[in-house]
N, C-alpha and C positions, 0 to 999 in steps of 0.2 A: 589172797585177796589184796593185801597191802601191795604186793608186786604189781597187780593190775592197775591199781590206782596210781602207783608211782610211774608206771610206764605210760599210762594215759596222760598224766600231768606233764611228764617229761616230753611226750610227743606234742602236747598243746603248746608248751613253752618253746620248744624247738621251732615249731611252726611259726609262732609269733615272732621269734627272732629272724627266721628266714623271710617271712612275709614282710617284716619291717624293712629288711635289707633289700627287698625286691620291688621297691616302688618303680613304677613305670618310668624307665629311662626312655620307658616307652615315649552459527543468527545472515534490491539495491536501488535505493531510490534513485533511479537514473534521473539526473536533473532534467526536469521537463525543459529541454533545451528549446527555448522558444525559437522556432525556425527563424533564422536571420532573415528579416524582410528587407530585401534590397529594393528600395524604391527606385526603380529605373525610370529616370526621366525619359519620357517618350521623346524620340527625335523631334526636335523643334522644326515643325513645318513652317516655313516662312511663306505664307500665302500672300505674296505681295501683289494683291490686286490693286495695283495703283492705276487709277484711271486718270490719265493725263488730262489736263484741262482741254476741253473741246473748244478750241479757239477757232471761231468762224472768222476767216479773213475779212478785213474791212472791205465792204463793197465800195471801192473807190472809183467812182466814175469821173473821168476828167471833166472839169468845169468847161462848159462850152461858152466861150466868150464870143458873143456875136459882134463882129466888127460893125461899128456903127455904119449903118447904110448912108451913103451920101447921095442924096437925091436932090436934084435941083428943085429949089423952092418954086412952087407953082406960081406963088404970088410975086415974089421978087425976083425970082430967078436966081436969087442967091442960094448959095448952097447952105442949107440949114444943117447945122451940125447938131444932131440929137445926142443929148447926154446919154451916154450909153446906160441903159438900165441894167443894172447888175443883179441878176437873179441866179441863184445857183441852178445851173442846168441839171446838175445831178443831185440826187438826194444822198447825202452821206449819212448812212446809218451809223450811229455810234457803234464802235466795236463793243460787242457784248462779250465780256470775259466771264465765262462760266467758271464759277469757283470750283476748282477741282474737288471732286468728292474724295475726301480723305478718309480712307479706312486705315485702321492700324496696320502699319506695314507688317508688323509681326504679331501674329496672334499666338500667344503661348498656349500650347495645348493644355487642356485641363488634365492634370495628372492625378489620378485617384490612387492613392496608395492601396495596394491590395489589402483587403481586410484580413488582418491576422487573427485567427481565432486561437487564443491560447488554449492548449488542451486543458480541459477541466480536470483538475486533480482532486479526486475525491479521497480524502483521508479515510483509510479503512476504519470502520466502526469497530472499536475494540470493546468487547463486553467483558468486563472482569468476571472471572468465574465466580459463580455464587458460592460463597463459602458457608457451608452449613456446619456450624459448630456442633460437634457430636454431643449428644446429651450425655452429661456425666451422671451416671447413676452410682450412687455410693454403693460400694460392694456390700453385699449382705455379710455382715460380720457373724461368723459362726463362732460358737464357743471354742476356745483353744482345745481342740481334740477332746471332745467329751469322752473321757476314758471310762470304759466299763468297770463296774465294781469288781469283776473277776479277772482284772488285768494285772499283770506284773509289770511295774515301771522300773526301768533301769537307767540310772544316772540322769533322769529327766530328759532322755534323748530318744528312747524307744519304749514300746511296750508290746507285750504278747499276752494272749489270753492263756491263763493257767490251765494246763491240761488236768483233767481229773485224775486223782490217784497219785499226785505228786506233792511233796512237802517242800516249800521254799524256805531255805535257810542258807547261812554261810557254810560252805564245805571246802575244805582244803584251802582256806584263805580267800575264797571267792563266793559272791552270792550265787546260789545254786538252787536247782530243783532236783530232788531225789525221789526216785520211784518208791512208792510205798510197797511193802510186802516182800521186798527182796533184800538181800544182804546189802548194807550200806556200801556205796562205792561201786556197785556192779552195774548200775544203770542211773546215770545222772547227766545233767548239762549245767554249765556255768557261764557267767557273763563277765567280760572285762572290757575296759576302755583303754585303747592303746593309741600310739601316734599313728597318723595316716599312713597306710601301707600302699595306697594306690590300688586301682582295680586289678584284682588278680586275673590272670589269663590261665588257660589250661596248661600252657607250657610251664608257667610259674608253678602251678599246682604239681605237675609231674616232677619238676626239679626239687620242689620242697620235699616230696615223699622220698625221692631218691637220696636226698641229703639225710634222711632219717633211717636209712637202712640199718645202721648199726643198732638202732633201738627197736625198730618194728620188724626187722628181719627182711630177707630177700623174697619172701613169699607173699608180700603185700599185693593187693589189687586196687586199682583206681576204679571204683564202681560207677561214679557219675560226677560230672562237673557242669554247672549251669550258672548263667548270669541273668538276672532279672531286675526289675525296678519296683520299688515300693515308695509311693508318695514322692516320686521324682528323684529318689536316691538309688544308686546302683548297689545291688547286693550280689555276692557270689556265694556259691555253696559247693563244697567238695566232700564227696562221700568215698570212703575207702574201708577196706577190711584188712586186718593183719593179725599176726600172732598165732603161732601154733596151728597153722592150717585154717586160719580165719575165725579164730575164737572171739575176736573183738571187732565190733563195727564202730566206726567213728565218723563224725561229720564236723566240718569247720565252716562256719557262716561268718562272712565279713560284710558289715554294713558300713559303706563308705561315706561318712558324713564329711562336711567341708574341713573341719579342724581336727576331727578324731575319727577313729574307726572302732565300731563296736564289734567285739570278737565273741561269738557264741560257739562254744565247743561242746560236743556231745560224745558220749561213749557208753556202750552197753555190751554186755555179753550177748553174743548171737543166740545163745540158748534161751534168752528171755523173749518169748514170742510177742510179737506185735509192738515191741518197745520202739523200734525205729519208726514205725508208722505213726506212733504217738508224737514223736519228736517232729516229724515232717508236718503233721497237722498243726502243731504249735507254731512252726515257722510260717505257715500259711496265714496266720493271724497277725504277723508282725506289722507294726505301724510305726511311722516316724512322728515324734512330737515336735510340732513347729514352734 
């Protein structure tokens, strides 16, 4: 009996050492270029409607100067010289100078600059997205893990529900649970807190067992390996059988907390019926204390 306990504890300690050593090395606003408006002066048409003065030439009729008629005076017989009466024989109309109609010699064309319509620039209407501030609902504060009365708390880090028929006490230097009604040390589990080991892989598990061959013999078997999560924490479980054709069944559970690892080791004689199922049922109740 003492030999079984010693072998079991030896295997547990050896695994703890190997497990500790096997941490996982594992965005164009084109300028609205206002079209250059070249006011092209229309060619200056010079309409020189210059009406020259209509100058009617003077009607100058020659003055008819009648030579005084010399007729013998009937009375005296003298020649009477009649003072020539001077009348204008012709009518000289004054020259009528018609003032020339003066039109502007040069009429500048009316130049209308083409109407330049500046393209209307409409700034895009930017609507700031409506920000809805999320409603902040204070989280419902639950009691810090209401731990059942029938729970076993280890190091204020984890707890499990105590399986019926087990007595919890220190055994072989560790807090433990021993099955009632069987020889002490033939069916028990214990708890320890070790430095972080990193999450175990199946390869690491196999290497760990291989490294213990000197203690557990060549005829060991790796029965199962699984990884699962409990309350956001990764847990691994390795089950194996060894010794004298499979006389002892063991399980190693690693709870990978941030700063520590909780190591739960289990061992039982395979001859004790239902013992391993009891241990698995207890591990199913495992919870992490926040």
